[in-house]
ROKE-703733 format. One record per residue (C-alpha): residue in three letters; x, y, z. Coordinates in nm, 3 decimals, decimal comma, always signed. Layout:
<atom><aa>ALA</aa><x>X</x><y>Y</y><z>Z</z></atom>
...
***
This chain:
<atom><aa>UNK</aa><x>+0,834</x><y>+1,999</y><z>-1,239</z></atom>
<atom><aa>UNK</aa><x>+1,149</x><y>+2,201</y><z>-1,160</z></atom>
<atom><aa>UNK</aa><x>+0,959</x><y>+2,397</y><z>-0,894</z></atom>
<atom><aa>UNK</aa><x>+0,961</x><y>+2,089</y><z>-0,670</z></atom>
<atom><aa>UNK</aa><x>+1,261</x><y>+1,973</y><z>-0,465</z></atom>
<atom><aa>UNK</aa><x>+1,469</x><y>+1,707</y><z>-0,640</z></atom>
<atom><aa>UNK</aa><x>+1,346</x><y>+1,413</y><z>-0,426</z></atom>
<atom><aa>UNK</aa><x>+0,988</x><y>+1,490</y><z>-0,534</z></atom>
<atom><aa>UNK</aa><x>+1,095</x><y>+1,477</y><z>-0,901</z></atom>
<atom><aa>UNK</aa><x>+1,230</x><y>+1,120</y><z>-0,879</z></atom>
<atom><aa>UNK</aa><x>+1,018</x><y>+0,825</y><z>-0,986</z></atom>
<atom><aa>UNK</aa><x>+0,867</x><y>+0,647</y><z>-0,685</z></atom>
<atom><aa>UNK</aa><x>+0,590</x><y>+0,395</y><z>-0,636</z></atom>
<atom><aa>UNK</aa><x>+0,336</x><y>+0,514</y><z>-0,380</z></atom>
<atom><aa>UNK</aa><x>+0,008</x><y>+0,427</y><z>-0,216</z></atom>
<atom><aa>UNK</aa><x>-0,223</x><y>+0,684</y><z>-0,059</z></atom>
<atom><aa>UNK</aa><x>-0,456</x><y>+0,560</y><z>+0,215</z></atom>
<atom><aa>UNK</aa><x>-0,745</x><y>+0,762</y><z>+0,353</z></atom>
<atom><aa>UNK</aa><x>-0,890</x><y>+0,675</y><z>+0,693</z></atom>
<atom><aa>UNK</aa><x>-1,195</x><y>+0,827</y><z>+0,858</z></atom>
<atom><aa>UNK</aa><x>-1,214</x><y>+0,777</y><z>+1,235</z></atom>
<atom><aa>UNK</aa><x>-0,967</x><y>+0,490</y><z>+1,208</z></atom>
<atom><aa>UNK</aa><x>-1,155</x><y>+0,307</y><z>+0,932</z></atom>
<atom><aa>UNK</aa><x>-1,042</x><y>+0,268</y><z>+0,573</z></atom>
<atom><aa>UNK</aa><x>-1,207</x><y>+0,524</y><z>+0,342</z></atom>
<atom><aa>UNK</aa><x>-0,996</x><y>+0,473</y><z>+0,029</z></atom>
<atom><aa>UNK</aa><x>-0,661</x><y>+0,334</y><z>-0,082</z></atom>
<atom><aa>UNK</aa><x>-0,506</x><y>+0,353</y><z>-0,427</z></atom>
<atom><aa>UNK</aa><x>-0,149</x><y>+0,322</y><z>-0,546</z></atom>
<atom><aa>UNK</aa><x>+0,113</x><y>+0,188</y><z>-0,781</z></atom>
<atom><aa>UNK</aa><x>+0,348</x><y>-0,104</y><z>-0,723</z></atom>
<atom><aa>UNK</aa><x>+0,597</x><y>+0,026</y><z>-0,979</z></atom>
<atom><aa>UNK</aa><x>+0,770</x><y>+0,362</y><z>-1,003</z></atom>
<atom><aa>UNK</aa><x>+0,615</x><y>+0,498</y><z>-1,322</z></atom>
<atom><aa>UNK</aa><x>+0,615</x><y>+0,874</y><z>-1,264</z></atom>
<atom><aa>UNK</aa><x>+0,765</x><y>+1,147</y><z>-1,044</z></atom>
<atom><aa>UNK</aa><x>+0,678</x><y>+1,120</y><z>-0,675</z></atom>
<atom><aa>UNK</aa><x>+0,484</x><y>+1,449</y><z>-0,668</z></atom>
<atom><aa>UNK</aa><x>+0,263</x><y>+1,334</y><z>-0,958</z></atom>
<atom><aa>UNK</aa><x>+0,215</x><y>+0,982</y><z>-0,820</z></atom>
<atom><aa>UNK</aa><x>+0,108</x><y>+1,109</y><z>-0,477</z></atom>
<atom><aa>UNK</aa><x>-0,130</x><y>+1,368</y><z>-0,625</z></atom>
<atom><aa>UNK</aa><x>-0,295</x><y>+1,118</y><z>-0,860</z></atom>
<atom><aa>UNK</aa><x>-0,320</x><y>+0,847</y><z>-0,596</z></atom>
<atom><aa>UNK</aa><x>-0,467</x><y>+1,089</y><z>-0,341</z></atom>
<atom><aa>UNK</aa><x>-0,732</x><y>+1,198</y><z>-0,590</z></atom>
<atom><aa>UNK</aa><x>-0,807</x><y>+0,840</y><z>-0,690</z></atom>
<atom><aa>UNK</aa><x>-0,824</x><y>+0,720</y><z>-0,328</z></atom>
<atom><aa>UNK</aa><x>-1,076</x><y>+0,995</y><z>-0,254</z></atom>
<atom><aa>UNK</aa><x>-1,289</x><y>+0,970</y><z>-0,566</z></atom>
<atom><aa>UNK</aa><x>-1,219</x><y>+0,649</y><z>-0,759</z></atom>
<atom><aa>UNK</aa><x>-1,171</x><y>+0,364</y><z>-0,510</z></atom>
<atom><aa>UNK</aa><x>-1,447</x><y>+0,127</y><z>-0,628</z></atom>
<atom><aa>UNK</aa><x>-1,504</x><y>-0,001</y><z>-0,274</z></atom>
<atom><aa>UNK</aa><x>-1,631</x><y>+0,336</y><z>-0,149</z></atom>
<atom><aa>UNK</aa><x>-1,849</x><y>+0,627</y><z>-0,259</z></atom>
<atom><aa>UNK</aa><x>-1,656</x><y>+0,945</y><z>-0,346</z></atom>
<atom><aa>UNK</aa><x>-1,537</x><y>+1,151</y><z>-0,050</z></atom>
<atom><aa>UNK</aa><x>-1,765</x><y>+1,444</y><z>+0,025</z></atom>
<atom><aa>UNK</aa><x>-1,657</x><y>+1,795</y><z>+0,125</z></atom>
<atom><aa>UNK</aa><x>-1,810</x><y>+1,745</y><z>+0,472</z></atom>
<atom><aa>UNK</aa><x>-1,569</x><y>+1,455</y><z>+0,537</z></atom>
<atom><aa>UNK</aa><x>-1,245</x><y>+1,635</y><z>+0,458</z></atom>
<atom><aa>UNK</aa><x>-1,163</x><y>+1,755</y><z>+0,810</z></atom>
<atom><aa>UNK</aa><x>-1,214</x><y>+1,402</y><z>+0,946</z></atom>
<atom><aa>UNK</aa><x>-0,983</x><y>+1,225</y><z>+0,701</z></atom>
<atom><aa>UNK</aa><x>-0,635</x><y>+1,108</y><z>+0,792</z></atom>
<atom><aa>UNK</aa><x>-0,397</x><y>+1,078</y><z>+0,498</z></atom>
<atom><aa>UNK</aa><x>-0,124</x><y>+0,818</y><z>+0,493</z></atom>
<atom><aa>UNK</aa><x>+0,137</x><y>+0,806</y><z>+0,214</z></atom>
<atom><aa>UNK</aa><x>+0,345</x><y>+0,492</y><z>+0,165</z></atom>
<atom><aa>UNK</aa><x>+0,662</x><y>+0,526</y><z>-0,043</z></atom>
<atom><aa>UNK</aa><x>+0,738</x><y>+0,177</y><z>-0,166</z></atom>
<atom><aa>UNK</aa><x>+1,084</x><y>+0,031</y><z>-0,188</z></atom>
<atom><aa>UNK</aa><x>+1,182</x><y>-0,202</y><z>-0,470</z></atom>
<atom><aa>UNK</aa><x>+0,995</x><y>-0,534</y><z>-0,444</z></atom>
<atom><aa>UNK</aa><x>+1,226</x><y>-0,827</y><z>-0,367</z></atom>
<atom><aa>UNK</aa><x>+1,131</x><y>-1,163</y><z>-0,523</z></atom>
<atom><aa>UNK</aa><x>+1,087</x><y>-1,446</y><z>-0,274</z></atom>
<atom><aa>UNK</aa><x>+1,201</x><y>-1,796</y><z>-0,371</z></atom>
<atom><aa>UNK</aa><x>+0,930</x><y>-1,964</y><z>-0,163</z></atom>
<atom><aa>UNK</aa><x>+0,797</x><y>-2,291</y><z>-0,304</z></atom>
<atom><aa>UNK</aa><x>+0,530</x><y>-2,342</y><z>-0,039</z></atom>
<atom><aa>UNK</aa><x>+0,303</x><y>-2,147</y><z>+0,190</z></atom>
<atom><aa>UNK</aa><x>+0,520</x><y>-2,244</y><z>+0,489</z></atom>
<atom><aa>UNK</aa><x>+0,836</x><y>-2,112</y><z>+0,319</z></atom>
<atom><aa>UNK</aa><x>+0,661</x><y>-1,787</y><z>+0,228</z></atom>
<atom><aa>UNK</aa><x>+0,533</x><y>-1,736</y><z>+0,582</z></atom>
<atom><aa>UNK</aa><x>+0,881</x><y>-1,798</y><z>+0,725</z></atom>
<atom><aa>UNK</aa><x>+1,036</x><y>-1,537</y><z>+0,497</z></atom>
<atom><aa>UNK</aa><x>+0,802</x><y>-1,256</y><z>+0,611</z></atom>
<atom><aa>UNK</aa><x>+0,873</x><y>-1,007</y><z>+0,887</z></atom>
<atom><aa>UNK</aa><x>+0,533</x><y>-0,910</y><z>+1,031</z></atom>
<atom><aa>UNK</aa><x>+0,484</x><y>-0,538</y><z>+1,071</z></atom>
<atom><aa>UNK</aa><x>+0,768</x><y>-0,455</y><z>+0,832</z></atom>
<atom><aa>UNK</aa><x>+0,707</x><y>-0,636</y><z>+0,501</z></atom>
<atom><aa>UNK</aa><x>+0,449</x><y>-0,554</y><z>+0,240</z></atom>
<atom><aa>UNK</aa><x>+0,363</x><y>-0,851</y><z>+0,021</z></atom>
<atom><aa>UNK</aa><x>+0,266</x><y>-0,893</y><z>-0,343</z></atom>
<atom><aa>UNK</aa><x>+0,137</x><y>-1,229</y><z>-0,464</z></atom>
<atom><aa>UNK</aa><x>+0,059</x><y>-1,336</y><z>-0,818</z></atom>
<atom><aa>UNK</aa><x>-0,079</x><y>-1,660</y><z>-0,961</z></atom>
<atom><aa>UNK</aa><x>-0,313</x><y>-1,771</y><z>-1,237</z></atom>
<atom><aa>UNK</aa><x>-0,350</x><y>-1,417</y><z>-1,371</z></atom>
<atom><aa>UNK</aa><x>-0,447</x><y>-1,275</y><z>-1,031</z></atom>
<atom><aa>UNK</aa><x>-0,240</x><y>-1,027</y><z>-0,832</z></atom>
<atom><aa>UNK</aa><x>-0,281</x><y>-0,843</y><z>-0,502</z></atom>
<atom><aa>UNK</aa><x>-0,079</x><y>-0,663</y><z>-0,239</z></atom>
<atom><aa>UNK</aa><x>-0,103</x><y>-0,573</y><z>+0,126</z></atom>
<atom><aa>UNK</aa><x>+0,095</x><y>-0,279</y><z>+0,260</z></atom>
<atom><aa>UNK</aa><x>+0,292</x><y>-0,334</y><z>+0,581</z></atom>
<atom><aa>UNK</aa><x>+0,026</x><y>-0,136</y><z>+0,770</z></atom>
<atom><aa>UNK</aa><x>-0,222</x><y>-0,422</y><z>+0,715</z></atom>
<atom><aa>UNK</aa><x>-0,028</x><y>-0,622</y><z>+0,978</z></atom>
<atom><aa>UNK</aa><x>-0,201</x><y>-0,400</y><z>+1,237</z></atom>
<atom><aa>UNK</aa><x>-0,535</x><y>-0,565</y><z>+1,149</z></atom>
<atom><aa>UNK</aa><x>-0,390</x><y>-0,908</y><z>+1,064</z></atom>
<atom><aa>UNK</aa><x>-0,090</x><y>-0,970</y><z>+1,294</z></atom>
<atom><aa>UNK</aa><x>-0,076</x><y>-1,348</y><z>+1,237</z></atom>
<atom><aa>UNK</aa><x>+0,118</x><y>-1,431</y><z>+0,918</z></atom>
<atom><aa>UNK</aa><x>-0,130</x><y>-1,710</y><z>+0,832</z></atom>
<atom><aa>UNK</aa><x>-0,422</x><y>-1,465</y><z>+0,845</z></atom>
<atom><aa>UNK</aa><x>-0,228</x><y>-1,201</y><z>+0,651</z></atom>
<atom><aa>UNK</aa><x>-0,162</x><y>-1,446</y><z>+0,366</z></atom>
<atom><aa>UNK</aa><x>-0,512</x><y>-1,596</y><z>+0,374</z></atom>
<atom><aa>UNK</aa><x>-0,675</x><y>-1,253</y><z>+0,338</z></atom>
<atom><aa>UNK</aa><x>-0,429</x><y>-1,152</y><z>+0,066</z></atom>
<atom><aa>UNK</aa><x>-0,515</x><y>-1,467</y><z>-0,129</z></atom>
<atom><aa>UNK</aa><x>-0,884</x><y>-1,378</y><z>-0,092</z></atom>
<atom><aa>UNK</aa><x>-0,814</x><y>-1,027</y><z>-0,215</z></atom>
<atom><aa>UNK</aa><x>-0,635</x><y>-1,172</y><z>-0,519</z></atom>
<atom><aa>UNK</aa><x>-0,924</x><y>-1,408</y><z>-0,594</z></atom>
<atom><aa>UNK</aa><x>-0,713</x><y>-1,718</y><z>-0,526</z></atom>
<atom><aa>UNK</aa><x>-0,808</x><y>-2,035</y><z>-0,340</z></atom>
<atom><aa>UNK</aa><x>-0,761</x><y>-1,980</y><z>+0,032</z></atom>
<atom><aa>UNK</aa><x>-0,583</x><y>-2,307</y><z>+0,099</z></atom>
<atom><aa>UNK</aa><x>-0,288</x><y>-2,464</y><z>-0,077</z></atom>
<atom><aa>UNK</aa><x>-0,015</x><y>-2,326</y><z>-0,297</z></atom>
<atom><aa>UNK</aa><x>-0,150</x><y>-2,220</y><z>-0,638</z></atom>
<atom><aa>UNK</aa><x>+0,037</x><y>-2,336</y><z>-0,947</z></atom>
<atom><aa>UNK</aa><x>+0,282</x><y>-2,071</y><z>-1,064</z></atom>
<atom><aa>UNK</aa><x>+0,256</x><y>-1,870</y><z>-0,740</z></atom>
<atom><aa>UNK</aa><x>+0,508</x><y>-1,588</y><z>-0,717</z></atom>
<atom><aa>UNK</aa><x>+0,565</x><y>-1,348</y><z>-0,431</z></atom>
<atom><aa>UNK</aa><x>+0,760</x><y>-1,031</y><z>-0,359</z></atom>
<atom><aa>UNK</aa><x>+0,814</x><y>-0,843</y><z>-0,036</z></atom>
<atom><aa>UNK</aa><x>+0,885</x><y>-0,474</y><z>+0,001</z></atom>
<atom><aa>UNK</aa><x>+0,934</x><y>-0,212</y><z>+0,268</z></atom>
<atom><aa>UNK</aa><x>+0,785</x><y>+0,135</y><z>+0,281</z></atom>
<atom><aa>UNK</aa><x>+0,869</x><y>+0,480</y><z>+0,410</z></atom>
<atom><aa>UNK</aa><x>+0,558</x><y>+0,625</y><z>+0,567</z></atom>
<atom><aa>UNK</aa><x>+0,424</x><y>+0,979</y><z>+0,586</z></atom>
<atom><aa>UNK</aa><x>+0,099</x><y>+1,049</y><z>+0,770</z></atom>
<atom><aa>UNK</aa><x>-0,124</x><y>+1,349</y><z>+0,837</z></atom>
<atom><aa>UNK</aa><x>+0,045</x><y>+1,423</y><z>+1,170</z></atom>
<atom><aa>UNK</aa><x>+0,393</x><y>+1,441</y><z>+1,018</z></atom>
<atom><aa>UNK</aa><x>+0,262</x><y>+1,659</y><z>+0,734</z></atom>
<atom><aa>UNK</aa><x>+0,104</x><y>+1,894</y><z>+0,990</z></atom>
<atom><aa>UNK</aa><x>+0,431</x><y>+1,911</y><z>+1,186</z></atom>
<atom><aa>UNK</aa><x>+0,624</x><y>+1,989</y><z>+0,868</z></atom>
<atom><aa>UNK</aa><x>+0,379</x><y>+2,270</y><z>+0,785</z></atom>
<atom><aa>UNK</aa><x>+0,417</x><y>+2,423</y><z>+1,131</z></atom>
<atom><aa>UNK</aa><x>+0,797</x><y>+2,397</y><z>+1,117</z></atom>
<atom><aa>UNK</aa><x>+0,812</x><y>+2,575</y><z>+0,780</z></atom>
<atom><aa>UNK</aa><x>+0,620</x><y>+2,878</y><z>+0,912</z></atom>
***
């Protein structure tokens, strides 16, 4: 681990998203910082490519058409919302990721999902669906957290490679 720069050795929560021609091809990550950044990114990249249950494994022929997006998650901040309206008011579209949990179900949307779901009501509705919760109403025991991310994409990785040569 010492061969990596110090920031890569620190524990960070990450998600790795793979897109092919602008469409989701895989996305896997951790909401909690459980291992060094370099390990988390490597494992999540592998899992996004080969273990996302929504997609077949990535094939060699697809590699040059994949865009990689790494999200470095900040610490989730609990929201004191007691209703859907309060939760929606506390969100900053385009900036906040959201975790919801109720009745033993949990799901998250990264801030990048706002690009597909720019209306807060739609964002929350789809997140509730993803979590397996009723679409309408405020489930008993509902809890929510928001978080921000630092983002690294294929283009910035390419630029960094060219600059280091």
